[in-house]
C-alpha positions as CSV (number, residue, x, y, z in Angstrom):
1,M,0.0,-0.1,-0.1
2,I,1.3,3.5,-0.9
3,D,-0.9,6.0,1.0
4,L,-0.3,9.8,0.3
5,H,-2.9,11.3,2.7
6,T,-2.6,10.8,6.4
7,H,-2.9,13.0,9.6
8,S,-1.1,13.0,12.9
9,I,-1.6,14.8,16.1
10,F,-0.1,18.0,14.4
11,S,-3.6,18.6,13.0
12,D,-6.8,16.3,13.9
13,G,-5.0,12.8,13.8
14,E,-4.8,10.7,17.0
15,L,-1.1,9.5,16.6
16,I,2.4,11.0,16.7
17,P,4.3,10.6,13.7
18,A,6.4,7.6,15.2
19,E,3.3,5.8,15.9
20,L,1.3,6.5,12.7
21,T,4.4,5.4,10.6
22,R,5.0,2.3,12.7
23,R,1.4,1.1,12.5
24,A,1.5,1.9,8.8
25,A,4.6,-0.2,8.3
26,V,2.9,-3.1,10.3
27,A,0.0,-2.8,8.1
28,G,2.2,-3.4,5.1
29,Y,2.7,0.0,3.6
30,R,5.8,0.6,1.4
31,A,5.3,4.5,1.4
32,M,3.3,7.1,3.0
33,A,2.9,10.8,3.3
34,I,1.9,12.6,6.6
35,T,-0.2,15.5,5.3
36,D,-1.7,17.4,8.2
37,H,-4.3,20.0,7.7
38,G,-2.6,23.4,7.3
39,D,-3.2,26.9,6.3
40,F,-1.1,30.3,6.8
41,S,-1.5,29.9,10.5
42,N,0.2,26.6,11.1
43,M,2.4,25.4,8.1
44,D,5.4,26.7,9.8
45,L,4.7,24.7,12.9
46,I,3.9,21.4,11.0
47,I,6.0,21.1,8.1
48,P,9.4,21.5,9.5
49,R,8.8,19.0,12.2
50,L,7.6,16.5,9.8
51,V,10.8,17.4,7.5
52,R,12.9,16.6,10.6
53,V,11.7,13.2,11.5
54,A,10.4,11.7,8.2
55,A,13.7,10.1,6.8
56,E,14.8,8.6,10.2
57,L,11.3,7.1,10.8
58,G,11.3,5.7,7.4
59,A,14.6,4.2,8.0
60,A,13.7,2.7,11.3
61,W,10.5,1.1,10.2
62,G,11.4,0.2,6.7
63,L,9.1,2.3,4.4
64,T,9.3,5.7,2.6
65,V,7.8,8.6,4.7
66,V,7.2,11.8,2.8
67,P,6.5,15.0,4.8
68,G,3.8,17.0,3.3
69,I,0.7,19.2,4.0
70,E,-3.1,19.2,3.2
71,L,-4.0,22.9,2.4
72,T,-7.6,23.0,4.1
73,H,-10.4,25.3,3.8
74,V,-7.9,27.8,2.4
75,P,-9.8,30.6,0.6
76,P,-9.5,29.9,-3.1
77,A,-7.7,33.2,-3.8
78,M,-5.1,32.2,-1.3
79,I,-4.3,28.6,-2.4
80,A,-1.5,29.4,-4.8
81,A,0.4,31.3,-2.3
82,A,-0.2,28.8,0.4
83,A,1.1,26.1,-1.9
84,A,4.2,28.0,-2.7
85,E,4.9,28.7,1.1
86,A,4.3,25.0,1.8
87,R,7.1,24.3,-0.6
88,R,9.5,27.0,0.8
89,L,9.0,25.3,4.2
90,G,10.0,21.9,2.8
91,A,6.8,20.1,2.1
92,Q,7.6,17.4,-0.5
93,L,4.0,16.7,-1.1
94,V,1.3,19.2,-1.3
95,V,-2.3,18.0,-1.1
96,C,-5.3,20.1,-1.3
97,H,-8.6,19.6,0.4
98,G,-11.1,19.4,-2.4
99,E,-14.7,20.2,-2.6
100,T,-16.1,17.3,-0.7
101,I,-19.9,17.3,-0.5
102,V,-19.8,16.4,3.2
103,E,-18.0,19.7,4.2
104,P,-18.7,23.4,3.4
105,V,-15.6,23.8,1.3
106,A,-15.7,27.2,-0.6
107,P,-16.8,26.8,-4.3
108,G,-13.7,27.4,-6.5
109,T,-11.5,25.5,-4.4
110,N,-10.9,22.5,-6.8
111,R,-10.1,25.1,-9.7
112,A,-7.8,27.2,-7.6
113,A,-5.9,24.2,-6.3
114,L,-5.6,22.7,-9.8
115,E,-4.0,25.9,-11.0
116,A,-1.6,26.0,-8.1
117,D,1.6,24.0,-7.3
118,I,0.0,21.0,-5.8
119,D,0.5,17.2,-6.4
120,I,-3.0,15.8,-5.3
121,L,-6.6,17.0,-5.2
122,A,-8.1,15.1,-2.4
123,H,-11.7,14.0,-2.5
124,P,-12.8,16.5,-5.1
125,G,-16.5,15.8,-4.6
126,L,-18.6,16.7,-7.7
127,I,-15.7,17.9,-9.6
128,E,-16.4,19.5,-13.0
129,P,-15.4,17.7,-16.3
130,D,-13.3,20.8,-17.3
131,E,-11.6,20.8,-13.8
132,V,-10.6,17.2,-14.5
133,V,-9.2,18.1,-18.2
134,L,-7.0,20.7,-16.2
135,A,-5.9,17.9,-13.7
136,A,-4.9,15.9,-16.6
137,R,-3.0,18.7,-18.3
138,R,-1.2,19.8,-15.3
139,G,-0.3,16.3,-14.3
140,I,-2.2,16.7,-10.8
141,C,-3.5,13.3,-9.3
142,L,-7.2,13.1,-8.2
143,E,-8.0,11.0,-5.3
144,I,-10.2,8.0,-4.8
145,T,-10.6,7.9,-1.0
146,T,-11.3,5.1,1.5
147,R,-12.6,7.6,4.0
148,G,-16.4,7.5,4.8
149,G,-18.3,10.6,3.7
150,H,-15.6,11.8,1.4
151,S,-15.9,8.4,-0.5
152,L,-19.5,9.2,-1.6
153,C,-18.3,10.9,-4.7
154,N,-15.6,8.3,-5.7
155,G,-17.6,6.9,-8.5
156,H,-18.2,10.4,-10.1
157,V,-14.3,11.2,-9.8
158,A,-13.3,7.7,-11.2
159,K,-15.6,8.1,-14.1
160,L,-14.5,11.5,-15.1
161,A,-10.8,10.8,-14.6
162,L,-10.9,7.7,-16.8
163,Q,-12.8,9.7,-19.5
164,H,-10.5,12.5,-19.5
165,G,-7.2,10.8,-18.9
166,A,-6.3,12.3,-15.4
167,S,-4.3,10.4,-13.1
168,L,-5.9,8.7,-10.0
169,V,-4.5,7.7,-6.7
170,V,-6.0,5.8,-3.8
171,N,-5.5,7.1,-0.5
172,T,-7.0,6.8,3.1
173,D,-7.1,10.2,4.7
174,S,-6.3,8.4,8.0
175,H,-6.9,10.1,11.3
176,A,-7.0,7.2,13.6
177,P,-5.2,3.8,13.7
178,G,-8.1,2.0,12.3
179,D,-8.2,4.1,9.2
180,L,-5.0,2.5,7.9
181,T,-6.3,0.5,5.1
182,P,-4.7,-2.9,3.8
183,L,-4.1,-3.1,0.0
184,D,-6.8,-5.7,-0.4
185,R,-9.5,-3.4,1.1
186,A,-8.3,-0.4,-0.9
187,R,-8.5,-2.4,-4.0
188,R,-12.1,-3.3,-3.2
189,I,-13.2,0.2,-2.4
190,A,-11.4,1.2,-5.9
191,L,-13.2,-1.3,-7.8
192,G,-16.5,-0.4,-6.1
193,A,-15.9,3.3,-7.6
194,G,-15.7,1.8,-11.1
195,L,-12.2,0.9,-11.7
196,S,-11.0,-2.2,-13.3
197,P,-8.2,-4.3,-11.7
198,A,-5.9,-2.9,-14.2
199,Q,-7.0,0.6,-13.5
200,F,-6.4,0.1,-9.8
201,E,-3.0,-1.1,-10.5
202,Q,-2.3,1.9,-12.6
203,A,-3.4,4.1,-9.7
204,R,-0.9,2.2,-7.5
205,R,1.8,2.7,-10.1
206,N,0.7,6.6,-10.1
207,A,1.4,6.9,-6.6
208,E,4.7,5.1,-6.8
209,Q,5.9,7.3,-9.5
210,L,4.8,10.3,-7.6
211,V,6.9,9.1,-4.6
212,R,9.8,8.4,-6.9
213,R,9.7,11.7,-8.5
214,I,9.5,13.6,-5.1
215,T,12.2,11.7,-3.2
216,G,14.3,10.2,-6.0
217,Q,14.5,7.0,-3.9
218,E,14.4,3.5,-5.4
219,W,12.2,0.9,-3.5
220,P,14.3,-1.6,-1.4
221,A,14.3,-5.1,-2.8
222,N,14.1,-6.6,0.6
223,P,12.5,-4.1,3.0
224,P,13.6,-4.6,6.7
225,S,11.3,-6.8,8.8
226,R,8.3,-5.0,10.4
227,E,7.8,-7.5,13.2
């Protein structure tokens, strides 16, 4: 499992980064990103702390850990600047909290995010076809999520992404230990959203390629034991 959307106690998650990454490793994760909720008020607190520990935790537990951020409820006009600030602070992965139908996300968030320097648009809800075309053109991944509520629009996102050639990734948006999702369950959720087995494998490769591009790392042939 490669999971590029998780949260620690630096926002609304339940676990410190050491325990979050340890539990992910035991669950069979090969790579993960910690992407706590951020805006201009707290990114300078979150990102440097994740940057400080990511590599060491990854080496200790035998997986790749990417320090990131999820820009969350940032006013659309401020998203581009927030993404640039996140990069300046050292975020290797920038996710934007998309227009999920279960939260009052400001209209225009999806488009503003897709015009900014982000890597993944999370749970984009009832995203418009022209926005999916923009995601495809800019190489920004759209998220299929295992998280309840946000996942209600997975089918819509999958259908448009496949139609317009946008890249998909499957993430968990984990906040608690039980949210970390084994690969087989993630596969079943993706198939339920309308992906074929081959399309799910492509989504996995999209995540792997994103991690490789961000980190420049190769996967270990024989990762350390997680027992």
